[in-house]
KESELO-451738 format. One record per atom (N, C-alpha, C): residue in three letters; x, y, z. Coordinates in pm, whole numbers, plus 50000, padded with zeros to 5 digits. Layout:
# residues N
+------+-------+-------+-------+
| type |    c1 |    c2 |    c3 |
+------+-------+-------+-------+
|  ala |     X |     Y |     Z |
...
+------+-------+-------+-------+
***
This chain:
# residues 178
+------+-------+-------+-------+
| type |    c1 |    c2 |    c3 |
+------+-------+-------+-------+
|  met | 20582 | 72907 | 86282 |
|  met | 20544 | 73012 | 86339 |
|  met | 20448 | 72970 | 86428 |
|  ala | 20510 | 72994 | 86562 |
|  ala | 20457 | 72986 | 86695 |
|  ala | 20316 | 73050 | 86688 |
|  pro | 20194 | 73019 | 86753 |
|  pro | 20054 | 73100 | 86760 |
|  pro | 20094 | 73216 | 86874 |
|  ser | 20042 | 73326 | 86821 |
|  ser | 20092 | 73401 | 86879 |
|  ser | 19961 | 73429 | 87019 |
|  arg | 19981 | 73476 | 87120 |
|  arg | 19906 | 73533 | 87249 |
|  arg | 19866 | 73601 | 87259 |
|  asp | 19784 | 73649 | 87277 |
|  asp | 19676 | 73720 | 87294 |
|  asp | 19663 | 73816 | 87430 |
|  thr | 19743 | 73894 | 87491 |
|  thr | 19733 | 73952 | 87593 |
|  thr | 19663 | 74109 | 87598 |
|  thr | 19670 | 74147 | 87494 |
|  thr | 19576 | 74288 | 87510 |
|  thr | 19479 | 74295 | 87473 |
|  ala | 19426 | 74229 | 87401 |
|  ala | 19259 | 74244 | 87307 |
|  ala | 19231 | 74362 | 87261 |
|  pro | 19324 | 74325 | 87119 |
|  pro | 19315 | 74511 | 87080 |
|  pro | 19172 | 74533 | 87070 |
|  ser | 19099 | 74441 | 87028 |
|  ser | 18954 | 74494 | 87002 |
|  ser | 18923 | 74601 | 87107 |
|  his | 18991 | 74559 | 87209 |
|  his | 18850 | 74644 | 87345 |
|  his | 18980 | 74775 | 87381 |
|  pro | 18956 | 74880 | 87385 |
|  pro | 19016 | 75019 | 87396 |
|  pro | 19096 | 75012 | 87537 |
|  ser | 19046 | 74945 | 87627 |
|  ser | 19095 | 74994 | 87749 |
|  ser | 19244 | 74904 | 87751 |
|  ser | 19251 | 74806 | 87645 |
|  ser | 19326 | 74710 | 87694 |
|  ser | 19474 | 74720 | 87643 |
|  gly | 19493 | 74868 | 87597 |
|  gly | 19625 | 74898 | 87606 |
|  gly | 19709 | 74939 | 87718 |
|  ala | 19657 | 74875 | 87826 |
|  ala | 19707 | 74973 | 87961 |
|  ala | 19852 | 74885 | 87953 |
|  ala | 19815 | 74736 | 87929 |
|  ala | 19850 | 74597 | 87929 |
|  ala | 19971 | 74639 | 87874 |
|  thr | 20011 | 74714 | 87764 |
|  thr | 20154 | 74732 | 87668 |
|  thr | 20191 | 74837 | 87668 |
|  gly | 20147 | 74960 | 87790 |
|  gly | 20150 | 75100 | 87790 |
|  gly | 20107 | 75203 | 87695 |
|  arg | 20028 | 75122 | 87602 |
|  arg | 19959 | 75217 | 87499 |
|  arg | 19807 | 75296 | 87568 |
|  arg | 19815 | 75456 | 87510 |
|  arg | 19676 | 75547 | 87581 |
|  arg | 19602 | 75451 | 87500 |
|  pro | 19483 | 75436 | 87571 |
|  pro | 19343 | 75368 | 87599 |
|  pro | 19283 | 75450 | 87431 |
|  ser | 19229 | 75419 | 87362 |
|  ser | 19175 | 75505 | 87265 |
|  ser | 19023 | 75558 | 87291 |
|  ala | 18927 | 75630 | 87260 |
|  ala | 18810 | 75671 | 87308 |
|  ala | 18700 | 75560 | 87337 |
|  ile | 18631 | 75582 | 87412 |
|  ile | 18538 | 75484 | 87472 |
|  ile | 18424 | 75520 | 87372 |
|  thr | 18339 | 75458 | 87273 |
|  thr | 18254 | 75460 | 87226 |
|  thr | 18100 | 75402 | 87287 |
|  ser | 18136 | 75281 | 87358 |
|  ser | 18054 | 75196 | 87430 |
|  ser | 18092 | 75110 | 87573 |
|  leu | 18000 | 75108 | 87611 |
|  leu | 18028 | 75035 | 87718 |
|  leu | 18063 | 74881 | 87678 |
|  ala | 18004 | 74822 | 87590 |
|  ala | 18022 | 74713 | 87552 |
|  ala | 18200 | 74714 | 87478 |
|  ser | 18236 | 74802 | 87407 |
|  ser | 18365 | 74771 | 87427 |
|  ser | 18457 | 74731 | 87507 |
|  leu | 18436 | 74756 | 87625 |
|  leu | 18539 | 74742 | 87768 |
|  leu | 18506 | 74621 | 87824 |
|  val | 18424 | 74514 | 87793 |
|  val | 18366 | 74379 | 87799 |
|  val | 18510 | 74313 | 87781 |
|  gly | 18583 | 74238 | 87868 |
|  gly | 18672 | 74146 | 87877 |
|  gly | 18780 | 74247 | 87905 |
|  ala | 18777 | 74349 | 87900 |
|  ala | 18915 | 74428 | 87928 |
|  ala | 18994 | 74367 | 88049 |
|  his | 19132 | 74373 | 88049 |
|  his | 19227 | 74381 | 88173 |
|  his | 19170 | 74450 | 88289 |
|  pro | 19182 | 74369 | 88434 |
|  pro | 19133 | 74483 | 88557 |
|  pro | 19230 | 74548 | 88543 |
|  asp | 19362 | 74563 | 88469 |
|  asp | 19454 | 74714 | 88545 |
|  asp | 19416 | 74785 | 88455 |
|  ala | 19340 | 74750 | 88320 |
|  ala | 19318 | 74877 | 88230 |
|  ala | 19201 | 74934 | 88271 |
|  leu | 19111 | 74826 | 88318 |
|  leu | 19001 | 74930 | 88353 |
|  leu | 19051 | 75013 | 88493 |
|  arg | 19132 | 74926 | 88555 |
|  arg | 19216 | 75046 | 88661 |
|  arg | 19239 | 75150 | 88662 |
|  lys | 19336 | 75203 | 88565 |
|  lys | 19371 | 75280 | 88484 |
|  lys | 19221 | 75378 | 88453 |
|  leu | 19138 | 75362 | 88370 |
|  leu | 19018 | 75401 | 88313 |
|  leu | 18962 | 75447 | 88428 |
|  phe | 18930 | 75415 | 88510 |
|  phe | 18890 | 75460 | 88634 |
|  phe | 18964 | 75554 | 88717 |
|  gly | 19087 | 75529 | 88696 |
|  gly | 19143 | 75615 | 88769 |
|  gly | 19151 | 75761 | 88715 |
|  glu | 19157 | 75759 | 88551 |
|  glu | 19123 | 75889 | 88491 |
|  glu | 19014 | 75947 | 88477 |
|  gly | 18892 | 75885 | 88550 |
|  gly | 18747 | 75914 | 88533 |
|  gly | 18699 | 76034 | 88635 |
|  arg | 18599 | 76094 | 88632 |
|  arg | 18524 | 76135 | 88742 |
|  arg | 18420 | 76069 | 88825 |
|  pro | 18382 | 76128 | 88945 |
|  pro | 18283 | 76061 | 88994 |
|  pro | 18139 | 76084 | 88902 |
|  ala | 18078 | 75963 | 88874 |
|  ala | 17962 | 75903 | 88775 |
|  ala | 17875 | 76010 | 88882 |
|  asp | 17748 | 76079 | 88770 |
|  asp | 17678 | 76184 | 88779 |
|  asp | 17560 | 76070 | 88766 |
|  pro | 17473 | 76078 | 88837 |
|  pro | 17309 | 75972 | 88836 |
|  pro | 17271 | 76054 | 88714 |
|  ala | 17247 | 76197 | 88709 |
|  ala | 17166 | 76282 | 88602 |
|  ala | 17217 | 76224 | 88443 |
|  glu | 17336 | 76221 | 88485 |
|  glu | 17414 | 76169 | 88295 |
|  glu | 17390 | 76022 | 88288 |
|  leu | 17361 | 75936 | 88360 |
|  leu | 17372 | 75815 | 88355 |
|  leu | 17177 | 75802 | 88295 |
|  gly | 17121 | 75868 | 88388 |
|  gly | 16971 | 75844 | 88360 |
|  gly | 16899 | 75760 | 88478 |
|  glu | 16831 | 75818 | 88504 |
|  glu | 16693 | 75702 | 88651 |
|  glu | 16697 | 75557 | 88613 |
|  thr | 16706 | 75488 | 88467 |
|  thr | 16743 | 75383 | 88423 |
|  thr | 16878 | 75359 | 88333 |
|  thr | 16948 | 75272 | 88368 |
|  thr | 17091 | 75178 | 88324 |
|  thr | 17104 | 75052 | 88255 |
|  his | 17179 | 75078 | 88166 |
|  his | 17204 | 74951 | 88103 |
|  his | 17362 | 74913 | 88167 |
|  gly | 17333 | 74750 | 88235 |
|  gly | 17512 | 74756 | 88320 |
|  gly | 17491 | 74611 | 88196 |
|  leu | 17681 | 74628 | 88257 |
|  leu | 17715 | 74518 | 88191 |
|  leu | 17861 | 74483 | 88254 |
|  leu | 17919 | 74333 | 88296 |
|  leu | 17983 | 74292 | 88357 |
|  leu | 18118 | 74306 | 88271 |
|  leu | 18207 | 74379 | 88337 |
|  leu | 18349 | 74408 | 88216 |
|  leu | 18449 | 74302 | 88279 |
|  ser | 18490 | 74235 | 88358 |
|  ser | 18602 | 74177 | 88413 |
|  ser | 18547 | 74124 | 88551 |
|  ile | 18603 | 74004 | 88559 |
|  ile | 18650 | 73928 | 88677 |
|  ile | 18778 | 73954 | 88712 |
|  ala | 18789 | 73957 | 88877 |
|  ala | 18909 | 74043 | 88874 |
|  ala | 19013 | 73896 | 89010 |
|  pro | 19047 | 73840 | 88931 |
|  pro | 19101 | 73699 | 88966 |
|  pro | 19296 | 73716 | 88960 |
|  ser | 19333 | 73633 | 88981 |
|  ser | 19496 | 73645 | 88983 |
|  ser | 19515 | 73633 | 88835 |
|  glu | 19670 | 73734 | 88815 |
|  glu | 19692 | 73739 | 88706 |
|  glu | 19695 | 73599 | 88591 |
|  gly | 19710 | 73497 | 88625 |
|  gly | 19697 | 73398 | 88604 |
|  gly | 19594 | 73322 | 88532 |
|  leu | 19455 | 73387 | 88540 |
|  leu | 19358 | 73345 | 88517 |
|  leu | 19249 | 73430 | 88441 |
|  phe | 19315 | 73506 | 88438 |
|  phe | 19240 | 73624 | 88360 |
|  phe | 19210 | 73566 | 88183 |
|  leu | 19303 | 73563 | 88133 |
|  leu | 19331 | 73487 | 88000 |
|  leu | 19214 | 73415 | 87991 |
|  ala | 19212 | 73274 | 88093 |
|  ala | 19148 | 73173 | 88084 |
|  ala | 18933 | 73274 | 88114 |
|  leu | 18954 | 73320 | 88171 |
|  leu | 18840 | 73392 | 88239 |
|  leu | 18810 | 73511 | 88127 |
|  arg | 18838 | 73529 | 88057 |
|  arg | 18802 | 73626 | 87910 |
|  arg | 18677 | 73584 | 87866 |
|  pro | 18717 | 73489 | 87802 |
|  pro | 18600 | 73410 | 87715 |
|  pro | 18455 | 73411 | 87767 |
|  phe | 18438 | 73364 | 87919 |
|  phe | 18348 | 73347 | 88039 |
|  phe | 18270 | 73496 | 88015 |
|  val | 18401 | 73578 | 88076 |
|  val | 18271 | 73736 | 88050 |
|  val | 18236 | 73776 | 87942 |
|  arg | 18313 | 73765 | 87864 |
|  arg | 18226 | 73785 | 87709 |
|  arg | 18124 | 73736 | 87691 |
|  met | 18101 | 73601 | 87683 |
|  met | 17990 | 73528 | 87683 |
|  met | 17900 | 73549 | 87728 |
|  val | 17901 | 73598 | 87890 |
|  val | 17821 | 73615 | 88006 |
|  val | 17752 | 73745 | 87963 |
|  ser | 17857 | 73817 | 87992 |
|  ser | 17791 | 73965 | 87900 |
|  ser | 17715 | 74011 | 87759 |
|  ala | 17736 | 73894 | 87690 |
|  ala | 17662 | 73907 | 87577 |
|  ala | 17538 | 73833 | 87537 |
|  gly | 17526 | 73729 | 87615 |
|  gly | 17360 | 73683 | 87640 |
|  gly | 17269 | 73731 | 87730 |
|  pro | 17190 | 73670 | 87766 |
|  pro | 17086 | 73725 | 87865 |
|  pro | 17143 | 73678 | 88012 |
|  thr | 17159 | 73797 | 88091 |
|  thr | 17163 | 73814 | 88204 |
|  thr | 17077 | 73818 | 88315 |
|  pro | 17074 | 73799 | 88447 |
|  pro | 16993 | 73852 | 88564 |
|  pro | 17020 | 73992 | 88573 |
|  trp | 17119 | 74056 | 88583 |
|  trp | 17161 | 74192 | 88594 |
|  trp | 17151 | 74228 | 88530 |
|  lys | 17078 | 74347 | 88498 |
|  lys | 17012 | 74434 | 88375 |
|  lys | 17106 | 74572 | 88396 |
|  gly | 17099 | 74590 | 88539 |
|  gly | 17202 | 74707 | 88511 |
|  gly | 17130 | 74800 | 88666 |
|  lys | 17125 | 74896 | 88645 |
|  lys | 17090 | 74991 | 88798 |
|  lys | 16987 | 75105 | 88777 |
|  thr | 16881 | 75137 | 88855 |
|  thr | 16840 | 75235 | 88854 |
|  thr | 16858 | 75339 | 88988 |
|  phe | 16853 | 75500 | 88924 |
|  phe | 16841 | 75607 | 89032 |
|  phe | 16748 | 75675 | 89051 |
|  asp | 16713 | 75715 | 89190 |
|  asp | 16596 | 75709 | 89253 |
|  asp | 16625 | 75858 | 89328 |
|  his | 16588 | 75945 | 89345 |
|  his | 16543 | 76085 | 89521 |
|  his | 16668 | 76159 | 89466 |
|  gly | 16671 | 76187 | 89340 |
|  gly | 16787 | 76290 | 89253 |
|  gly | 16931 | 76203 | 89260 |
|  gly | 16938 | 76058 | 89269 |
|  gly | 17043 | 76023 | 89262 |
|  gly | 17140 | 75938 | 89367 |
|  asn | 17083 | 75974 | 89500 |
|  asn | 17120 | 75960 | 89607 |
|  asn | 17067 | 75783 | 89641 |
|  ser | 16986 | 75741 | 89547 |
|  ser | 17013 | 75618 | 89592 |
|  ser | 16934 | 75548 | 89507 |
|  gly | 16901 | 75397 | 89503 |
|  gly | 16857 | 75373 | 89432 |
|  gly | 16862 | 75219 | 89418 |
|  gln | 16877 | 75104 | 89280 |
|  gln | 16880 | 74997 | 89290 |
|  gln | 16901 | 74909 | 89199 |
|  asn | 16897 | 74767 | 89201 |
|  asn | 16971 | 74693 | 89126 |
|  asn | 16882 | 74626 | 88959 |
|  leu | 16869 | 74613 | 88900 |
|  leu | 16748 | 74550 | 88844 |
|  leu | 16812 | 74412 | 88793 |
|  val | 16772 | 74321 | 88851 |
|  val | 16743 | 74192 | 88840 |
|  val | 16598 | 74113 | 88775 |
|  phe | 16653 | 74044 | 88666 |
|  phe | 16532 | 73977 | 88588 |
|  phe | 16440 | 74141 | 88561 |
|  gly | 16480 | 74240 | 88563 |
|  gly | 16400 | 74360 | 88530 |
|  gly | 16311 | 74413 | 88601 |
|  val | 16323 | 74358 | 88754 |
|  val | 16293 | 74373 | 88873 |
|  val | 16341 | 74489 | 88962 |
|  pro | 16322 | 74549 | 88961 |
|  pro | 16432 | 74633 | 89127 |
|  pro | 16462 | 74571 | 89232 |
|  arg | 16578 | 74530 | 89272 |
|  arg | 16590 | 74463 | 89364 |
|  arg | 16759 | 74542 | 89450 |
|  phe | 16784 | 74478 | 89562 |
|  phe | 16868 | 74542 | 89647 |
|  phe | 16940 | 74686 | 89607 |
|  arg | 16865 | 74732 | 89701 |
|  arg | 16893 | 74906 | 89729 |
|  arg | 16929 | 74928 | 89788 |
|  phe | 17045 | 75054 | 89729 |
|  phe | 17149 | 75095 | 89801 |
|  phe | 17145 | 75257 | 89807 |
|  arg | 17213 | 75304 | 89867 |
|  arg | 17234 | 75451 | 89890 |
|  arg | 17345 | 75490 | 89820 |
|  ala | 17385 | 75614 | 89749 |
|  ala | 17494 | 75647 | 89659 |
|  ala | 17528 | 75783 | 89738 |
|  glu | 17672 | 75810 | 89747 |
|  glu | 17720 | 75913 | 89768 |
|  glu | 17832 | 75941 | 89704 |
|  val | 17931 | 76034 | 89701 |
|  val | 18085 | 76093 | 89665 |
|  val | 18125 | 76082 | 89794 |
|  ala | 18229 | 76005 | 89781 |
|  ala | 18291 | 75942 | 89918 |
|  ala | 18499 | 75907 | 89848 |
|  pro | 18553 | 75891 | 89928 |
|  pro | 18707 | 75878 | 89842 |
|  pro | 18681 | 75723 | 89851 |
|  ser | 18772 | 75736 | 89703 |
|  ser | 18773 | 75529 | 89637 |
|  ser | 18768 | 75461 | 89764 |
|  ala | 18774 | 75348 | 89741 |
|  ala | 18881 | 75233 | 89811 |
|  ala | 18993 | 75174 | 89747 |
|  ile | 19002 | 75183 | 89581 |
|  ile | 19105 | 75184 | 89503 |
|  ile | 19215 | 75283 | 89508 |
|  asp | 19144 | 75422 | 89518 |
|  asp | 19300 | 75473 | 89527 |
|  asp | 19233 | 75641 | 89580 |
|  gly | 19148 | 75686 | 89684 |
|  gly | 19160 | 75732 | 89771 |
|  gly | 19100 | 75849 | 89688 |
|  lys | 19078 | 75873 | 89556 |
|  lys | 19001 | 75978 | 89470 |
|  lys | 18870 | 76005 | 89491 |
|  pro | 18786 | 76076 | 89476 |
|  pro | 18637 | 76098 | 89476 |
|  pro | 18567 | 75968 | 89374 |
|  ala | 18479 | 75922 | 89401 |
|  ala | 18420 | 75833 | 89351 |
|  ala | 18244 | 75800 | 89373 |
|  leu | 18178 | 75787 | 89307 |
|  leu | 18008 | 75743 | 89362 |
|  leu | 18022 | 75611 | 89407 |
|  arg | 17970 | 75595 | 89575 |
|  arg | 17976 | 75490 | 89638 |
|  arg | 17860 | 75439 | 89613 |
|  leu | 17834 | 75320 | 89608 |
|  leu | 17671 | 75232 | 89621 |
|  leu | 17694 | 75171 | 89698 |
|  leu | 17611 | 75253 | 89832 |
|  leu | 17636 | 75091 | 89954 |
|  leu | 17523 | 75041 | 89990 |
|  tyr | 17531 | 74893 | 90025 |
|  tyr | 17381 | 74790 | 90037 |
|  tyr | 17370 | 74807 | 90188 |
|  ala | 17467 | 74828 | 90268 |
|  ala | 17469 | 74796 | 90409 |
|  ala | 17333 | 74843 | 90525 |
|  asp | 17298 | 74920 | 90495 |
|  asp | 17201 | 75008 | 90566 |
|  asp | 17073 | 74920 | 90601 |
|  pro | 17054 | 74917 | 90777 |
|  pro | 16984 | 74781 | 90770 |
|  pro | 16807 | 74850 | 90711 |
|  ala | 16811 | 74935 | 90669 |
|  ala | 16659 | 74975 | 90601 |
|  ala | 16636 | 74898 | 90513 |
|  phe | 16733 | 74859 | 90398 |
|  phe | 16759 | 74840 | 90303 |
|  phe | 16700 | 74668 | 90331 |
|  ala | 16687 | 74600 | 90438 |
|  ala | 16733 | 74408 | 90425 |
|  ala | 16779 | 74342 | 90306 |
|  asn | 16941 | 74384 | 90290 |
|  asn | 16957 | 74319 | 90179 |
|  asn | 17027 | 74202 | 90226 |
|  pro | 16994 | 74128 | 90192 |
|  pro | 17057 | 73952 | 90247 |
|  pro | 17202 | 73954 | 90241 |
|  trp | 17293 | 73877 | 90303 |
|  trp | 17454 | 73860 | 90305 |
|  trp | 17449 | 73745 | 90154 |
|  pro | 17502 | 73802 | 90079 |
|  pro | 17687 | 73901 | 90065 |
|  pro | 17628 | 74035 | 90021 |
|  val | 17488 | 74042 | 89979 |
|  val | 17455 | 74144 | 89889 |
|  val | 17515 | 74294 | 90013 |
|  arg | 17485 | 74280 | 90081 |
|  arg | 17486 | 74393 | 90256 |
|  arg | 17624 | 74385 | 90256 |
|  asp | 17724 | 74329 | 90222 |
|  asp | 17818 | 74348 | 90239 |
|  asp | 17967 | 74418 | 90082 |
|  leu | 17835 | 74423 | 89985 |
|  leu | 17940 | 74483 | 89892 |
|  leu | 17927 | 74654 | 89889 |
|  val | 18015 | 74689 | 89848 |
|  val | 17998 | 74843 | 89788 |
|  val | 18049 | 74885 | 89651 |
|  asp | 18016 | 74910 | 89535 |
|  asp | 18001 | 74950 | 89414 |
|  asp | 18054 | 75102 | 89422 |
|  glu | 18178 | 75117 | 89356 |
|  glu | 18213 | 75233 | 89278 |
|  glu | 18221 | 75252 | 89121 |
|  leu | 18218 | 75374 | 89147 |
|  leu | 18156 | 75443 | 88956 |
|  leu | 18198 | 75569 | 88973 |
|  arg | 18273 | 75597 | 88805 |
|  arg | 18334 | 75690 | 88789 |
|  arg | 18306 | 75703 | 88637 |
|  gly | 18263 | 75797 | 88597 |
|  gly | 18268 | 75858 | 88458 |
|  gly | 18374 | 75826 | 88365 |
|  val | 18357 | 75771 | 88262 |
|  val | 18501 | 75757 | 88158 |
|  val | 18477 | 75788 | 88040 |
|  ala | 18343 | 75809 | 87971 |
|  ala | 18287 | 75865 | 87873 |
|  ala | 18133 | 75958 | 87926 |
|  pro | 18094 | 76060 | 87807 |
|  pro | 17924 | 76089 | 87811 |
|  pro | 17875 | 75923 | 87809 |
|  gly | 17777 | 75982 | 87932 |
|  gly | 17693 | 75854 | 87935 |
|  gly | 17730 | 75704 | 87977 |
|  val | 17898 | 75694 | 88014 |
|  val | 17907 | 75572 | 88057 |
|  val | 17978 | 75599 | 88162 |
|  ala | 18019 | 75505 | 88254 |
|  ala | 18100 | 75487 | 88384 |
|  ala | 18113 | 75342 | 88417 |
|  ile | 18209 | 75329 | 88484 |
|  ile | 18301 | 75187 | 88506 |
|  ile | 18299 | 75191 | 88693 |
|  gly | 18354 | 75103 | 88737 |
|  gly | 18422 | 75054 | 88863 |
|  gly | 18405 | 74926 | 88899 |
|  pro | 18430 | 74897 | 88989 |
|  pro | 18503 | 74798 | 89083 |
|  pro | 18345 | 74778 | 89173 |
|  val | 18390 | 74644 | 89231 |
|  val | 18247 | 74550 | 89297 |
|  val | 18344 | 74522 | 89429 |
|  leu | 18346 | 74570 | 89497 |
|  leu | 18418 | 74567 | 89632 |
|  leu | 18360 | 74464 | 89766 |
|  met | 18415 | 74414 | 89851 |
|  met | 18411 | 74306 | 89943 |
|  met | 18536 | 74334 | 90094 |
|  gly | 18511 | 74397 | 90122 |
|  gly | 18616 | 74452 | 90280 |
|  gly | 18699 | 74516 | 90111 |
|  asp | 18815 | 74506 | 90158 |
|  asp | 18937 | 74559 | 90045 |
|  asp | 18970 | 74473 | 89940 |
|  lys | 18901 | 74388 | 89900 |
|  lys | 18889 | 74300 | 89792 |
|  lys | 18811 | 74325 | 89677 |
|  thr | 18891 | 74361 | 89552 |
|  thr | 18787 | 74363 | 89423 |
|  thr | 18759 | 74285 | 89405 |
|  leu | 18640 | 74223 | 89401 |
|  leu | 18554 | 74090 | 89330 |
|  leu | 18553 | 74133 | 89150 |
|  gly | 18553 | 74243 | 89121 |
|  gly | 18533 | 74213 | 88978 |
|  gly | 18508 | 74411 | 88933 |
|  trp | 18492 | 74389 | 88761 |
|  trp | 18440 | 74519 | 88737 |
|  trp | 18335 | 74542 | 88665 |
|  phe | 18226 | 74649 | 88688 |
|  phe | 18135 | 74672 | 88595 |
|  phe | 18093 | 74793 | 88518 |
|  gly | 18047 | 74784 | 88448 |
|  gly | 17993 | 74940 | 88419 |
|  gly | 17881 | 74947 | 88355 |
|  leu | 17781 | 75061 | 88345 |
|  leu | 17709 | 75128 | 88319 |
|  leu | 17689 | 75211 | 88234 |
|  glu | 17588 | 75267 | 88111 |
|  glu | 17594 | 75376 | 88036 |
|  glu | 17402 | 75338 | 88053 |
|  arg | 17393 | 75526 | 88004 |
|  arg | 17276 | 75546 | 87977 |
|  arg | 17173 | 75483 | 87861 |
|  ala | 17022 | 75420 | 87939 |
|  ala | 16974 | 75302 | 87862 |
|  ala | 16922 | 75389 | 87757 |
+------+-------+-------+-------+
***
């Protein structure tokens, strides 16, 4: 009997996109860790612009996927799951000023300020909450100031999106109400 090749990660509801199955309901952000970037892109495409009020002032964040070439996905999935399951420097984000700005939580300390606005997504042109780090008043270091995060709500209190640098998707992350 030949060993089976796990290409869809059935324990992750978003992995159905790899086989054409409809993803099941999302119950937690952790259920999306290690999902295929194409499945995350599909969920993102079906979402609505994230509402910081729904996520809360302080969120819990997880790395969901790195956006490598197709051939590296299966090799990197265990790494992403390990990083997200263990203690990581990035813990999530805080939103302030009614959700118009915020910061990342790094080692529990607010850092890397961003401005938040609903604008067309670089992924598909539909509205998304875009987090912009390039404002000179923020004094974010390179490469942080060149990043743009996008978020769409995919379940109550859960939002996902890409981390972009220019027109390149570096990876996918998610936030949920803490």
